[in-house]
C-alpha beads as a LAMMPS data file, in Angstrom:
LAMMPS data file: protein, C-alpha beads

392 atoms
391 bonds

1 atom types
1 bond types

-500.0 500.0 xlo xhi
-500.0 500.0 ylo yhi
-500.0 500.0 zlo zhi

Masses

1 110.0

Atoms # bond

1 1 1 19.900 -18.887 -482.130
2 1 1 20.321 -15.528 -480.352
3 1 1 21.764 -12.540 -482.189
4 1 1 24.067 -10.829 -479.687
5 1 1 25.261 -7.256 -480.224
6 1 1 28.361 -6.090 -478.352
7 1 1 28.215 -2.306 -477.917
8 1 1 31.116 0.007 -477.101
9 1 1 29.570 3.368 -476.252
10 1 1 31.188 6.680 -477.154
11 1 1 30.087 10.292 -477.402
12 1 1 27.480 10.511 -480.130
13 1 1 28.066 7.015 -481.475
14 1 1 28.511 3.332 -480.717
15 1 1 30.760 0.671 -482.213
16 1 1 28.871 -2.611 -482.518
17 1 1 29.726 -6.231 -483.233
18 1 1 26.982 -8.752 -484.072
19 1 1 27.545 -12.448 -483.293
20 1 1 25.342 -15.544 -483.351
21 1 1 27.988 -17.696 -481.634
22 1 1 31.384 -17.242 -480.041
23 1 1 34.246 -17.608 -482.590
24 1 1 36.613 -20.515 -481.951
25 1 1 39.566 -18.174 -482.575
26 1 1 38.591 -14.736 -481.278
27 1 1 41.865 -13.064 -482.262
28 1 1 41.446 -14.219 -485.862
29 1 1 37.791 -13.152 -485.792
30 1 1 38.910 -9.644 -484.813
31 1 1 40.536 -9.339 -488.258
32 1 1 37.601 -10.716 -490.248
33 1 1 34.466 -9.697 -488.331
34 1 1 32.434 -6.755 -489.614
35 1 1 32.056 -3.915 -487.128
36 1 1 29.395 -1.230 -487.308
37 1 1 29.788 2.405 -486.286
38 1 1 26.332 3.775 -485.534
39 1 1 25.790 7.477 -484.852
40 1 1 23.014 8.922 -482.701
41 1 1 20.787 9.801 -485.645
42 1 1 18.164 8.379 -487.999
43 1 1 20.736 6.508 -490.063
44 1 1 22.215 4.854 -486.967
45 1 1 18.790 3.819 -485.676
46 1 1 17.915 2.473 -489.129
47 1 1 21.037 0.300 -489.083
48 1 1 20.135 -0.956 -485.614
49 1 1 16.701 -1.962 -486.912
50 1 1 18.392 -3.772 -489.788
51 1 1 20.714 -5.690 -487.442
52 1 1 17.698 -6.622 -485.271
53 1 1 19.638 -8.006 -482.274
54 1 1 17.946 -10.126 -479.629
55 1 1 20.428 -9.202 -476.891
56 1 1 22.805 -6.256 -476.503
57 1 1 25.822 -6.153 -474.157
58 1 1 27.485 -2.964 -472.897
59 1 1 29.448 -1.514 -469.988
60 1 1 27.670 0.776 -467.477
61 1 1 30.121 3.616 -468.198
62 1 1 28.908 6.642 -470.124
63 1 1 25.305 5.923 -469.164
64 1 1 24.168 9.304 -470.480
65 1 1 25.556 8.401 -473.904
66 1 1 24.090 4.900 -473.647
67 1 1 20.601 6.128 -472.736
68 1 1 19.711 6.997 -476.361
69 1 1 20.477 3.461 -477.507
70 1 1 18.993 1.874 -474.407
71 1 1 15.605 3.426 -475.161
72 1 1 15.768 2.376 -478.816
73 1 1 16.735 -1.170 -477.845
74 1 1 13.701 -1.300 -475.553
75 1 1 11.525 -0.164 -478.462
76 1 1 12.943 -2.981 -480.581
77 1 1 12.285 -5.533 -477.794
78 1 1 16.008 -6.184 -477.401
79 1 1 17.335 -7.060 -473.930
80 1 1 20.221 -4.904 -472.704
81 1 1 22.720 -6.643 -470.416
82 1 1 25.419 -4.662 -468.610
83 1 1 28.689 -6.111 -467.333
84 1 1 30.696 -4.780 -464.348
85 1 1 33.222 -2.068 -465.232
86 1 1 36.176 -4.090 -463.982
87 1 1 35.279 -7.247 -465.930
88 1 1 36.056 -6.272 -469.523
89 1 1 39.835 -5.458 -469.417
90 1 1 40.959 -8.864 -468.010
91 1 1 38.449 -10.704 -470.207
92 1 1 39.737 -8.928 -473.320
93 1 1 43.281 -9.998 -472.421
94 1 1 42.051 -13.536 -471.782
95 1 1 40.763 -13.594 -475.370
96 1 1 44.246 -12.527 -476.596
97 1 1 42.795 -9.486 -478.330
98 1 1 45.239 -6.713 -479.316
99 1 1 45.681 -3.384 -477.568
100 1 1 42.440 -1.762 -476.485
101 1 1 40.275 -0.201 -479.178
102 1 1 36.536 0.202 -479.717
103 1 1 36.266 -2.755 -482.091
104 1 1 38.090 -5.126 -479.711
105 1 1 35.846 -3.996 -476.859
106 1 1 32.640 -4.601 -478.825
107 1 1 33.841 -8.065 -479.907
108 1 1 34.852 -8.962 -476.343
109 1 1 31.476 -7.790 -475.028
110 1 1 29.599 -10.006 -477.471
111 1 1 31.811 -13.004 -476.592
112 1 1 31.306 -12.322 -472.879
113 1 1 27.606 -13.101 -473.166
114 1 1 28.220 -16.507 -474.748
115 1 1 30.640 -17.442 -471.959
116 1 1 28.665 -16.171 -468.976
117 1 1 24.975 -15.690 -469.845
118 1 1 24.113 -18.689 -467.633
119 1 1 25.598 -16.905 -464.579
120 1 1 23.555 -13.772 -463.664
121 1 1 26.171 -12.645 -461.117
122 1 1 28.588 -11.987 -463.982
123 1 1 26.312 -9.118 -465.031
124 1 1 25.061 -5.920 -463.453
125 1 1 21.526 -6.370 -462.185
126 1 1 19.052 -5.018 -464.719
127 1 1 17.361 -2.156 -462.922
128 1 1 13.679 -1.559 -462.504
129 1 1 12.399 1.438 -464.517
130 1 1 11.528 3.414 -461.378
131 1 1 14.947 2.676 -459.856
132 1 1 16.656 4.037 -462.987
133 1 1 14.485 7.138 -462.715
134 1 1 15.302 7.468 -459.011
135 1 1 19.051 7.231 -459.637
136 1 1 18.798 9.908 -462.313
137 1 1 16.944 12.238 -459.929
138 1 1 19.517 11.619 -457.185
139 1 1 22.431 12.553 -459.438
140 1 1 20.651 15.658 -460.723
141 1 1 19.946 16.820 -457.166
142 1 1 23.577 16.293 -456.170
143 1 1 24.729 18.233 -459.242
144 1 1 22.498 21.180 -458.301
145 1 1 23.713 21.092 -454.690
146 1 1 27.325 21.330 -455.871
147 1 1 26.448 24.233 -458.158
148 1 1 24.714 26.085 -455.322
149 1 1 27.728 25.569 -453.031
150 1 1 30.084 26.889 -455.706
151 1 1 27.931 29.949 -456.420
152 1 1 27.473 30.827 -452.733
153 1 1 31.243 30.761 -452.237
154 1 1 31.723 33.140 -455.167
155 1 1 29.003 35.491 -453.895
156 1 1 30.357 35.577 -450.328
157 1 1 33.798 36.507 -451.666
158 1 1 32.374 39.296 -453.843
159 1 1 30.248 40.655 -450.993
160 1 1 33.339 41.495 -448.935
161 1 1 33.888 44.331 -451.378
162 1 1 30.358 45.050 -452.559
163 1 1 28.327 44.752 -449.333
164 1 1 30.701 43.783 -446.459
165 1 1 28.062 44.164 -443.746
166 1 1 26.336 40.950 -444.914
167 1 1 29.334 39.092 -446.325
168 1 1 29.495 36.746 -443.336
169 1 1 25.832 35.734 -443.329
170 1 1 25.766 31.951 -443.121
171 1 1 23.882 29.852 -445.657
172 1 1 21.763 26.970 -444.414
173 1 1 22.593 23.415 -445.482
174 1 1 19.168 23.221 -447.145
175 1 1 19.773 26.284 -449.305
176 1 1 18.999 24.385 -452.517
177 1 1 15.508 23.451 -451.338
178 1 1 14.636 26.791 -449.762
179 1 1 16.661 29.913 -450.691
180 1 1 16.323 32.349 -447.796
181 1 1 15.005 35.912 -447.851
182 1 1 18.584 37.169 -448.137
183 1 1 19.298 35.264 -451.351
184 1 1 15.989 36.329 -452.874
185 1 1 16.828 39.920 -452.009
186 1 1 20.236 39.579 -453.698
187 1 1 18.441 38.230 -456.768
188 1 1 16.244 41.376 -456.699
189 1 1 13.105 39.284 -456.214
190 1 1 11.725 41.140 -453.190
191 1 1 12.334 44.038 -450.814
192 1 1 13.039 43.684 -447.101
193 1 1 15.198 44.868 -444.202
194 1 1 18.379 44.615 -446.270
195 1 1 17.355 47.676 -448.326
196 1 1 17.993 50.072 -445.449
197 1 1 21.233 48.331 -444.501
198 1 1 22.382 48.451 -448.129
199 1 1 21.783 52.208 -448.351
200 1 1 24.064 52.754 -445.339
201 1 1 26.703 50.256 -446.510
202 1 1 30.342 51.270 -446.894
203 1 1 30.725 48.755 -449.702
204 1 1 31.007 49.655 -453.369
205 1 1 27.631 48.336 -454.470
206 1 1 26.300 45.027 -455.720
207 1 1 27.483 44.052 -459.174
208 1 1 25.287 42.536 -461.853
209 1 1 27.337 39.345 -461.483
210 1 1 26.289 38.944 -457.845
211 1 1 22.641 39.520 -458.709
212 1 1 22.881 37.062 -461.606
213 1 1 24.498 34.364 -459.441
214 1 1 21.827 34.850 -456.764
215 1 1 19.124 34.465 -459.417
216 1 1 20.679 31.164 -460.502
217 1 1 20.638 29.966 -456.874
218 1 1 16.925 30.765 -456.609
219 1 1 16.184 29.032 -459.924
220 1 1 18.122 25.968 -458.792
221 1 1 16.071 26.067 -455.597
222 1 1 12.846 25.830 -457.602
223 1 1 14.266 22.951 -459.618
224 1 1 15.425 21.280 -456.401
225 1 1 11.871 21.390 -455.022
226 1 1 10.584 19.839 -458.242
227 1 1 13.146 17.015 -458.030
228 1 1 12.299 16.394 -454.373
229 1 1 8.618 16.115 -455.307
230 1 1 9.436 13.533 -458.007
231 1 1 11.593 11.540 -455.572
232 1 1 8.779 11.584 -453.012
233 1 1 6.257 10.391 -455.611
234 1 1 8.553 7.527 -456.612
235 1 1 9.181 6.428 -453.024
236 1 1 5.444 6.241 -452.272
237 1 1 4.806 3.562 -454.922
238 1 1 3.359 0.317 -453.570
239 1 1 6.305 -1.856 -454.619
240 1 1 8.638 0.225 -452.419
241 1 1 6.328 0.305 -449.376
242 1 1 8.165 -2.423 -447.425
243 1 1 11.551 -0.770 -448.007
244 1 1 10.523 2.793 -447.158
245 1 1 8.498 1.772 -444.094
246 1 1 11.438 -0.168 -442.633
247 1 1 13.956 2.584 -443.417
248 1 1 11.733 5.353 -442.076
249 1 1 10.057 3.715 -439.077
250 1 1 12.905 1.525 -437.835
251 1 1 15.973 3.562 -438.841
252 1 1 14.587 7.076 -439.406
253 1 1 16.498 7.580 -442.633
254 1 1 15.659 10.863 -444.347
255 1 1 13.980 10.945 -447.747
256 1 1 17.183 11.477 -449.710
257 1 1 18.981 8.773 -447.723
258 1 1 16.102 6.387 -448.413
259 1 1 16.281 7.138 -452.134
260 1 1 20.035 6.508 -452.288
261 1 1 19.865 3.231 -450.353
262 1 1 16.788 2.002 -452.217
263 1 1 18.507 2.610 -455.561
264 1 1 21.172 0.088 -454.516
265 1 1 19.213 -2.636 -452.729
266 1 1 15.955 -2.988 -454.692
267 1 1 14.822 -5.670 -455.158
268 1 1 16.192 -7.513 -452.125
269 1 1 15.750 -10.793 -454.016
270 1 1 18.724 -9.973 -456.250
271 1 1 20.998 -10.915 -453.335
272 1 1 19.407 -14.356 -452.974
273 1 1 20.498 -17.661 -454.477
274 1 1 19.248 -19.277 -457.686
275 1 1 16.325 -20.816 -455.765
276 1 1 15.014 -17.365 -454.834
277 1 1 15.877 -17.782 -451.145
278 1 1 18.642 -16.286 -448.948
279 1 1 21.824 -18.178 -449.775
280 1 1 23.437 -19.645 -446.654
281 1 1 26.209 -22.253 -446.889
282 1 1 28.194 -24.227 -444.325
283 1 1 31.931 -24.438 -444.888
284 1 1 35.270 -24.576 -443.079
285 1 1 36.266 -21.222 -441.604
286 1 1 39.601 -19.894 -442.910
287 1 1 40.634 -18.594 -439.476
288 1 1 38.715 -20.729 -436.964
289 1 1 39.149 -23.991 -438.859
290 1 1 35.634 -24.967 -437.771
291 1 1 32.473 -25.506 -439.799
292 1 1 30.605 -22.203 -439.907
293 1 1 27.416 -20.885 -441.487
294 1 1 28.047 -18.171 -444.065
295 1 1 25.161 -15.968 -445.172
296 1 1 26.295 -15.128 -448.705
297 1 1 23.212 -13.012 -449.400
298 1 1 23.917 -10.809 -446.375
299 1 1 27.548 -10.476 -447.466
300 1 1 26.487 -9.282 -450.923
301 1 1 24.005 -6.860 -449.354
302 1 1 26.569 -5.280 -447.032
303 1 1 29.206 -5.143 -449.746
304 1 1 27.007 -3.237 -452.196
305 1 1 26.226 -0.727 -449.427
306 1 1 29.949 -0.228 -448.815
307 1 1 29.800 -1.011 -445.088
308 1 1 32.270 -3.914 -445.059
309 1 1 35.893 -4.086 -446.248
310 1 1 37.091 -6.179 -449.185
311 1 1 40.237 -8.277 -448.724
312 1 1 43.247 -7.851 -450.992
313 1 1 45.697 -10.330 -449.467
314 1 1 48.851 -11.676 -451.016
315 1 1 51.472 -13.443 -448.892
316 1 1 52.346 -11.213 -445.962
317 1 1 50.553 -8.245 -447.544
318 1 1 47.218 -7.715 -445.785
319 1 1 45.218 -4.883 -447.339
320 1 1 41.529 -4.019 -446.984
321 1 1 39.613 -1.506 -449.052
322 1 1 36.029 -0.346 -449.339
323 1 1 33.718 -1.302 -452.165
324 1 1 30.198 -0.276 -453.064
325 1 1 28.494 3.017 -453.799
326 1 1 30.208 6.136 -452.439
327 1 1 26.808 7.828 -452.192
328 1 1 25.513 5.000 -450.023
329 1 1 28.612 5.114 -447.812
330 1 1 28.063 8.847 -447.281
331 1 1 24.342 8.333 -446.585
332 1 1 25.118 5.744 -443.893
333 1 1 27.868 7.928 -442.423
334 1 1 25.647 11.017 -442.083
335 1 1 22.819 8.897 -440.668
336 1 1 25.147 7.294 -438.083
337 1 1 26.499 10.702 -437.101
338 1 1 23.059 12.270 -436.565
339 1 1 20.813 9.379 -435.472
340 1 1 23.076 7.020 -433.542
341 1 1 25.820 9.132 -431.990
342 1 1 23.446 11.795 -430.630
343 1 1 21.687 10.182 -427.659
344 1 1 18.505 12.254 -427.787
345 1 1 17.872 11.032 -431.349
346 1 1 17.784 7.337 -430.363
347 1 1 13.999 7.235 -430.369
348 1 1 13.334 3.527 -430.989
349 1 1 14.775 0.109 -430.132
350 1 1 16.896 -0.207 -433.289
351 1 1 18.575 3.153 -432.795
352 1 1 18.961 2.514 -429.056
353 1 1 20.658 -0.853 -429.614
354 1 1 23.026 0.639 -432.180
355 1 1 23.662 3.563 -429.836
356 1 1 24.502 1.176 -426.994
357 1 1 26.974 -0.590 -429.294
358 1 1 28.550 2.766 -430.133
359 1 1 28.811 3.739 -426.441
360 1 1 30.362 0.394 -425.402
361 1 1 32.986 0.525 -428.118
362 1 1 33.787 4.133 -427.294
363 1 1 34.249 3.337 -423.600
364 1 1 36.587 0.522 -424.630
365 1 1 38.891 3.066 -426.245
366 1 1 38.400 1.972 -429.849
367 1 1 39.018 4.724 -432.474
368 1 1 35.828 6.533 -433.494
369 1 1 36.393 5.769 -437.175
370 1 1 36.366 2.024 -436.476
371 1 1 33.360 2.329 -434.175
372 1 1 31.338 4.074 -436.870
373 1 1 32.326 1.410 -439.387
374 1 1 31.143 -1.323 -437.012
375 1 1 27.856 0.461 -436.326
376 1 1 27.171 0.954 -440.049
377 1 1 27.903 -2.711 -440.740
378 1 1 25.562 -3.807 -437.942
379 1 1 22.871 -1.408 -439.156
380 1 1 23.074 -2.882 -442.664
381 1 1 22.709 -6.383 -441.199
382 1 1 19.596 -5.373 -439.233
383 1 1 18.143 -3.651 -442.310
384 1 1 18.689 -6.780 -444.411
385 1 1 17.078 -9.091 -441.852
386 1 1 14.041 -6.849 -441.426
387 1 1 13.525 -6.642 -445.193
388 1 1 13.821 -10.423 -445.573
389 1 1 11.388 -10.915 -442.684
390 1 1 8.971 -8.483 -444.332
391 1 1 8.892 -10.607 -447.497
392 1 1 7.575 -13.642 -445.623

Bonds

1 1 1 2
2 1 2 3
3 1 3 4
4 1 4 5
5 1 5 6
6 1 6 7
7 1 7 8
8 1 8 9
9 1 9 10
10 1 10 11
11 1 11 12
12 1 12 13
13 1 13 14
14 1 14 15
15 1 15 16
16 1 16 17
17 1 17 18
18 1 18 19
19 1 19 20
20 1 20 21
21 1 21 22
22 1 22 23
23 1 23 24
24 1 24 25
25 1 25 26
26 1 26 27
27 1 27 28
28 1 28 29
29 1 29 30
30 1 30 31
31 1 31 32
32 1 32 33
33 1 33 34
34 1 34 35
35 1 35 36
36 1 36 37
37 1 37 38
38 1 38 39
39 1 39 40
40 1 40 41
41 1 41 42
42 1 42 43
43 1 43 44
44 1 44 45
45 1 45 46
46 1 46 47
47 1 47 48
48 1 48 49
49 1 49 50
50 1 50 51
51 1 51 52
52 1 52 53
53 1 53 54
54 1 54 55
55 1 55 56
56 1 56 57
57 1 57 58
58 1 58 59
59 1 59 60
60 1 60 61
61 1 61 62
62 1 62 63
63 1 63 64
64 1 64 65
65 1 65 66
66 1 66 67
67 1 67 68
68 1 68 69
69 1 69 70
70 1 70 71
71 1 71 72
72 1 72 73
73 1 73 74
74 1 74 75
75 1 75 76
76 1 76 77
77 1 77 78
78 1 78 79
79 1 79 80
80 1 80 81
81 1 81 82
82 1 82 83
83 1 83 84
84 1 84 85
85 1 85 86
86 1 86 87
87 1 87 88
88 1 88 89
89 1 89 90
90 1 90 91
91 1 91 92
92 1 92 93
93 1 93 94
94 1 94 95
95 1 95 96
96 1 96 97
97 1 97 98
98 1 98 99
99 1 99 100
100 1 100 101
101 1 101 102
102 1 102 103
103 1 103 104
104 1 104 105
105 1 105 106
106 1 106 107
107 1 107 108
108 1 108 109
109 1 109 110
110 1 110 111
111 1 111 112
112 1 112 113
113 1 113 114
114 1 114 115
115 1 115 116
116 1 116 117
117 1 117 118
118 1 118 119
119 1 119 120
120 1 120 121
121 1 121 122
122 1 122 123
123 1 123 124
124 1 124 125
125 1 125 126
126 1 126 127
127 1 127 128
128 1 128 129
129 1 129 130
130 1 130 131
131 1 131 132
132 1 132 133
133 1 133 134
134 1 134 135
135 1 135 136
136 1 136 137
137 1 137 138
138 1 138 139
139 1 139 140
140 1 140 141
141 1 141 142
142 1 142 143
143 1 143 144
144 1 144 145
145 1 145 146
146 1 146 147
147 1 147 148
148 1 148 149
149 1 149 150
150 1 150 151
151 1 151 152
152 1 152 153
153 1 153 154
154 1 154 155
155 1 155 156
156 1 156 157
157 1 157 158
158 1 158 159
159 1 159 160
160 1 160 161
161 1 161 162
162 1 162 163
163 1 163 164
164 1 164 165
165 1 165 166
166 1 166 167
167 1 167 168
168 1 168 169
169 1 169 170
170 1 170 171
171 1 171 172
172 1 172 173
173 1 173 174
174 1 174 175
175 1 175 176
176 1 176 177
177 1 177 178
178 1 178 179
179 1 179 180
180 1 180 181
181 1 181 182
182 1 182 183
183 1 183 184
184 1 184 185
185 1 185 186
186 1 186 187
187 1 187 188
188 1 188 189
189 1 189 190
190 1 190 191
191 1 191 192
192 1 192 193
193 1 193 194
194 1 194 195
195 1 195 196
196 1 196 197
197 1 197 198
198 1 198 199
199 1 199 200
200 1 200 201
201 1 201 202
202 1 202 203
203 1 203 204
204 1 204 205
205 1 205 206
206 1 206 207
207 1 207 208
208 1 208 209
209 1 209 210
210 1 210 211
211 1 211 212
212 1 212 213
213 1 213 214
214 1 214 215
215 1 215 216
216 1 216 217
217 1 217 218
218 1 218 219
219 1 219 220
220 1 220 221
221 1 221 222
222 1 222 223
223 1 223 224
224 1 224 225
225 1 225 226
226 1 226 227
227 1 227 228
228 1 228 229
229 1 229 230
230 1 230 231
231 1 231 232
232 1 232 233
233 1 233 234
234 1 234 235
235 1 235 236
236 1 236 237
237 1 237 238
238 1 238 239
239 1 239 240
240 1 240 241
241 1 241 242
242 1 242 243
243 1 243 244
244 1 244 245
245 1 245 246
246 1 246 247
247 1 247 248
248 1 248 249
249 1 249 250
250 1 250 251
251 1 251 252
252 1 252 253
253 1 253 254
254 1 254 255
255 1 255 256
256 1 256 257
257 1 257 258
258 1 258 259
259 1 259 260
260 1 260 261
261 1 261 262
262 1 262 263
263 1 263 264
264 1 264 265
265 1 265 266
266 1 266 267
267 1 267 268
268 1 268 269
269 1 269 270
270 1 270 271
271 1 271 272
272 1 272 273
273 1 273 274
274 1 274 275
275 1 275 276
276 1 276 277
277 1 277 278
278 1 278 279
279 1 279 280
280 1 280 281
281 1 281 282
282 1 282 283
283 1 283 284
284 1 284 285
285 1 285 286
286 1 286 287
287 1 287 288
288 1 288 289
289 1 289 290
290 1 290 291
291 1 291 292
292 1 292 293
293 1 293 294
294 1 294 295
295 1 295 296
296 1 296 297
297 1 297 298
298 1 298 299
299 1 299 300
300 1 300 301
301 1 301 302
302 1 302 303
303 1 303 304
304 1 304 305
305 1 305 306
306 1 306 307
307 1 307 308
308 1 308 309
309 1 309 310
310 1 310 311
311 1 311 312
312 1 312 313
313 1 313 314
314 1 314 315
315 1 315 316
316 1 316 317
317 1 317 318
318 1 318 319
319 1 319 320
320 1 320 321
321 1 321 322
322 1 322 323
323 1 323 324
324 1 324 325
325 1 325 326
326 1 326 327
327 1 327 328
328 1 328 329
329 1 329 330
330 1 330 331
331 1 331 332
332 1 332 333
333 1 333 334
334 1 334 335
335 1 335 336
336 1 336 337
337 1 337 338
338 1 338 339
339 1 339 340
340 1 340 341
341 1 341 342
342 1 342 343
343 1 343 344
344 1 344 345
345 1 345 346
346 1 346 347
347 1 347 348
348 1 348 349
349 1 349 350
350 1 350 351
351 1 351 352
352 1 352 353
353 1 353 354
354 1 354 355
355 1 355 356
356 1 356 357
357 1 357 358
358 1 358 359
359 1 359 360
360 1 360 361
361 1 361 362
362 1 362 363
363 1 363 364
364 1 364 365
365 1 365 366
366 1 366 367
367 1 367 368
368 1 368 369
369 1 369 370
370 1 370 371
371 1 371 372
372 1 372 373
373 1 373 374
374 1 374 375
375 1 375 376
376 1 376 377
377 1 377 378
378 1 378 379
379 1 379 380
380 1 380 381
381 1 381 382
382 1 382 383
383 1 383 384
384 1 384 385
385 1 385 386
386 1 386 387
387 1 387 388
388 1 388 389
389 1 389 390
390 1 390 391
391 1 391 392
């Protein structure tokens, strides 16, 4: 009989509930079940060893706080299952548990496994180790990019008083990866043409704050190069070869775009049916009223990439909204803008076909926003089919 540990993660601690079966009366069990509050220290780890769970259940929120326990659970050979963020609140209400608290959440999480462990789609796909590493690198790079943008804005504002002659120098989009000569000069790392211009400046002199901020930008640049190297090393692993070759050769996605998309779609088999094959069903169409083939695997693939709308219909209310990773949506948008819309960049058949679709829709007078959405959706479909074909 499996020992299931429901975990509600907080800052510096977890609240845990250990079950061997689902209680017949969950609300009553809430009053009698023993809950454990484990802190991120030796005593907490010792208690976890004592509980010795076979399976742990948690939400994918607060992943930085969860990481400590995730690594210890792996050491103890305990499987960690994650449930979708939106699943716990309605399930907790379904169990008639009281107002939200950590104990109720941990109990509901443990019960969730007993109800749904036979249905993998009720859980977040357990990520490959390299994919977890890749996602971590992506988020760190984005954090550094935001910091660089914030610091450059502050410096440009200060330069209008301190050194106005260079205050309007533009910063390249790749500043994080390669701080220019100007920024290294501001950080007092080298001497160049700006020395003579600075001597003749009518400004009031560079402050130590400007120099300090420029030094941080250069340090972040070094760290950015290190992260890019790690991302490149991860992408070149054999298990990712099919994915990166298709994305690079057929679609010309950049390295960072490849990393973001790969972190969402690997392995492609997770979109398949229980038999390990693409899941295609035939059913009556809701609009056409005719029997139609529905590729459920493709639908899941496009939805996770955020390139198709999700229906929220009720009576006469017809609302659509986007789902999926915001990072992936942005990666597809920037790729569409630079590789499909610009004619000289359509250098292969895939890009040319997508470009022709874009041109036809534009000539038809359709709004550009809708055209881009259609192109991204079609691109995701082509990507899926090429990956599936590559598996055969």
